[in-house]
C-alpha positions, 0 to 999 in steps of 0.5 A: 572741173580741173584735176585739182579741184576734182581730187579735193572734191574726191578727198572730201567724200567721208571714208576716202583717204589716200589709199582708196583715192589711189585705188579709185584713180587706178580703177577709173583713171582720174579723180573726175572720172571716179566722182562720175561713177555710182557708188556701187562701183567703188571697191568698198562700200561708202558710208551713207552720207558719202553715198548722198554727197556723191549722188548730189555731185553727179546731179549738181556738178559745180554747185554740189556741196563737194565742189563748192567745199573744194572751191572755197578750200582753194580760195582760203588758201589763196588768201592765206598764201598757202600753195596747193600742189597736186600730184601731177603738178611738175613742182611736186616733190619728185622723191615723195612721188615715187613712194606707194600712194603718195599724198594726192595733195599737198598743202604748203605754207612758205617756199615750196621749192624747200620740198625739192632740196636734197633732205635728211629727215631726223626724228626721235623721241619726244622725251629724249635724253639730254644727249639725244637732244644735243645729238639732234641739234648737232647733227642737224646743224652740221648736215645743214651746213654741208647742204642738206635741208633737215625734215622732221615733224615739229614734235616736242623733243628731237623733232624740234631740236632737229629744226633748230639745229638746221637753223643754227647750221644756216640751212633750210628745214621742212616740218611735216604737220599732221594738222592743217598747216594753218594749225601748228601743233603743238602750239609751244612750237608756233614760234619755231614754226615762224623761225622755219618759215622766215629762214626760207623752209616750209610747213607742209601737210596733206590734211585740209585747213583747220584739221585738228591733231587727231592721233591717226593723222600722224602715222600717215604723216610719218610717210611724207617725212620719210618719202620727201628724204634721201635717208633718215637719222633716228637719234632716239626711239622706243621699240614701239614708237612713231619714230620707229614707224617712220624708219621702217617706212623709210626702209620700204621706200628704199631710202637710207636709214641711219641710227645713233647707238646708245647705252644698252641701259637707255630704253630710248636706245633700243629703237636705234639698236633694233634698226641697226640690227635690221639694216640701218647704218650705225653712225657715230658722226654726221661725217658718216652720213655725208660719207654715204649721201654727200655725192648727191650734193654735187659741187657743193662743199662739205663742212667738217663734222661738228663732232670733229671740232672738239674745240679742245674742251677737255684741256680747259676743264678742271681735273676733277671734272675731266676725271668724271667725264672719262669715268662716265664714258658712254654708260650711265653711272651711279654716284657710288660707281663714279666715287669708286672709279675716280677715288673722290669723296662723294660730296665733292663729286656731287658738287662737281656733277652739279656744275657739269650739269649746269654747263651742259656736260652731264645730265641726271637720271633715275639712280645716276648721271650720264654725259650729254652730247657736249660731254661726249665731245669733250670726252672725245677730246680727252681720249684722242 
């Protein structure tokens, strides 16, 4: 039995995850050798079903339930044009192989070579602010134009905007799933997943085909997102969030971690501030990231930052909108504060803010307004 079939068979045993898999391989030398050991030799007690499966494998070999499932899984992958990469395969991503107990097997839809491109992970909140979503898309587009592939988790919010930004920057992007690669989740991002594949990117998972989106799968996939990447950009995140777990994993994996600071009044900025206090690089433009990691893109021309290309948006705005943008600055402001700072009439200010909201320059929050990413660019143009 070859290494891939033996690995799939061992992982199919009930109660075997990547951690116990690697303990067994380290103890016995290979997945096939582990499958031939008595259950009493395993470092932890197996469930009754797993002991039954293991005993049957040792009696029947390739005719056992475990081996038959592994062979059928391989055939399903062939029929659906899904690549299976064993951790000992030369094509297995070298950065991912370096992490502690990497995925023994990767399922890949799309181009497997996309996983070996220099990658930056972009992660953040599902319920990010408009400014956070704008930043995720703009930074990702800029980094993709500079030659980096963008890695994220295909979730709603920041993840989806990161993938979209990479596509807008004419780059490649990899989506790491917490489901089987044949079961895109969330379903509303199915069209985005197709665009990722059409652009030469990839969907990747360590989960068997048809795996459902169980909550426990997503912390596991986070180590793959960070493990594939040279560095990770945290856009917005609460202090207790999956995105912050990914950032912490990146630090443990000796990856560079970057975080965009935000308003002290924004709870979604607290995770970024926490990581900055604990060693993450504070970044204000994508050029900060390119300056840190761009040397790894030997021979590739770096594109100017989207945030340096302000496009003179300030002077083209009506005077009242320019005044509002300056008054908003970097923090959320109430309508009363804006009226006081600009000297404007409340009714007229609300009309201007409505127009600016429709133009994507501001967003409304409970009790006030704040600039979006586009609004922040306009502010940069006004204060230069």
